[in-house]
C-alpha positions as CSV (number, residue, x, y, z in Angstrom):
1,M,103.8,15.6,59.4
2,A,104.3,12.0,60.1
3,D,106.3,9.5,58.1
4,L,104.7,6.4,56.7
5,V,106.6,3.3,57.6
6,P,105.8,0.2,55.5
7,F,105.4,-3.1,57.3
8,S,106.4,-6.3,55.7
9,R,103.6,-8.8,55.6
10,A,104.3,-12.2,56.9
11,P,103.3,-14.9,54.4
12,R,100.1,-16.6,55.2
13,P,100.3,-20.3,55.8
14,S,98.9,-22.2,52.8
15,R,95.8,-24.2,53.5
16,P,94.7,-26.8,51.1
17,R,91.8,-25.6,49.0
18,P,88.6,-27.6,49.7
19,S,87.0,-29.1,46.6
20,E,83.7,-27.6,47.8
21,P,83.1,-24.3,49.6
22,E,82.5,-24.5,53.3
23,P,78.8,-24.3,54.2
24,L,77.5,-21.0,55.5
25,W,76.8,-20.6,59.2
26,R,73.2,-19.5,58.5
27,Q,72.6,-22.7,56.5
28,M,73.9,-25.0,59.2
29,L,71.9,-23.1,61.8
30,G,68.7,-23.4,59.7
31,D,69.3,-27.1,59.3
32,Q,69.8,-27.5,63.0
33,L,66.6,-25.5,63.9
34,R,64.5,-27.5,61.4
35,R,65.7,-30.8,62.8
36,R,64.9,-29.7,66.3
37,R,61.5,-28.5,65.3
38,H,60.7,-31.7,63.5
39,D,62.0,-33.8,66.5
40,R,59.3,-32.0,68.5
41,D,56.7,-32.6,65.9
42,E,55.9,-28.9,65.7
43,T,54.7,-26.9,62.7
44,L,56.4,-23.7,61.5
45,T,53.4,-21.8,62.8
46,E,53.6,-23.3,66.3
47,T,57.3,-22.7,66.7
48,A,57.1,-19.2,65.2
49,E,54.3,-18.2,67.5
50,N,56.2,-19.4,70.6
51,A,59.3,-17.5,69.4
52,G,57.4,-14.3,68.6
53,V,58.3,-14.3,64.9
54,S,56.3,-14.9,61.7
55,P,56.1,-18.3,60.1
56,Q,57.6,-16.8,56.9
57,Y,60.6,-15.5,58.8
58,L,61.2,-18.8,60.6
59,S,60.9,-20.6,57.2
60,E,63.6,-18.3,55.7
61,V,65.9,-18.8,58.7
62,E,65.5,-22.6,58.4
63,R,66.3,-22.5,54.7
64,G,69.4,-20.4,55.4
65,L,68.1,-17.4,53.5
66,K,68.1,-15.0,56.5
67,E,71.0,-14.1,58.8
68,P,69.1,-13.8,62.1
69,S,70.3,-11.6,64.9
70,S,71.5,-13.2,68.2
71,E,68.2,-12.0,69.8
72,M,66.2,-13.9,67.1
73,I,68.3,-17.0,67.4
74,A,67.8,-16.9,71.2
75,A,64.1,-16.5,70.8
76,I,63.8,-19.4,68.4
77,A,66.1,-21.6,70.6
78,G,63.9,-20.8,73.6
79,A,60.8,-21.7,71.6
80,L,62.5,-25.1,71.0
81,D,63.3,-25.5,74.7
82,T,67.0,-25.3,74.1
83,S,69.6,-22.7,75.1
84,L,71.6,-20.5,72.8
85,I,74.9,-22.1,73.9
86,E,73.5,-25.6,73.2
87,L,72.2,-24.6,69.8
88,T,75.4,-22.8,68.7
89,S,77.6,-25.6,70.0
90,A,75.6,-28.2,68.0
91,V,76.0,-26.1,64.9
92,A,79.7,-25.6,65.5
93,D,80.2,-29.4,66.1
94,E,78.4,-30.2,62.9
95,L,80.4,-27.6,60.9
96,R,83.6,-29.2,62.3
97,Q,82.4,-32.6,61.1
98,V,81.5,-31.3,57.6
99,T,84.7,-29.4,57.1
100,A,87.0,-32.0,58.6
101,A,85.6,-35.0,56.7
102,P,87.2,-34.3,53.3
103,A,90.7,-33.6,54.8
104,S,90.7,-36.9,56.8
105,A,89.5,-38.8,53.8
106,A,92.3,-37.4,51.7
107,V,94.8,-38.4,54.3
108,S,93.5,-41.9,54.5
109,A,93.4,-42.2,50.7
110,A,97.0,-41.0,50.5
111,R,98.0,-43.8,52.8
112,G,96.2,-46.3,50.7
113,A,93.5,-47.0,53.3
114,F,89.9,-45.8,53.8
115,A,88.1,-45.4,57.0
116,L,84.4,-45.2,57.7
117,A,83.1,-43.0,60.5
118,A,80.1,-43.8,62.5
């Protein structure tokens, strides 16, 4: 029979706790999809039909209530004339901005200065 050897755990680096929880990926994705659909002046029904999904499903994705599969995301992206990589990159960029903003503001405030970002 084998012996069990305990491994020591390296301490995790401490990260400052954000005052608000990070937004969920599905919420950020839904916001991005809705903006792109509105930019095209399309209705839920039109985009859903082009993507091959129901308007109810697309509505739930846009509101961040559904966790769509990569196939569904790709179908909706295609219906909005964008690529999966372009869409996911835009969501990731926005997520970086949302999560980085409080940290940079805290650093500026600690130095006694405030900066506005455009």
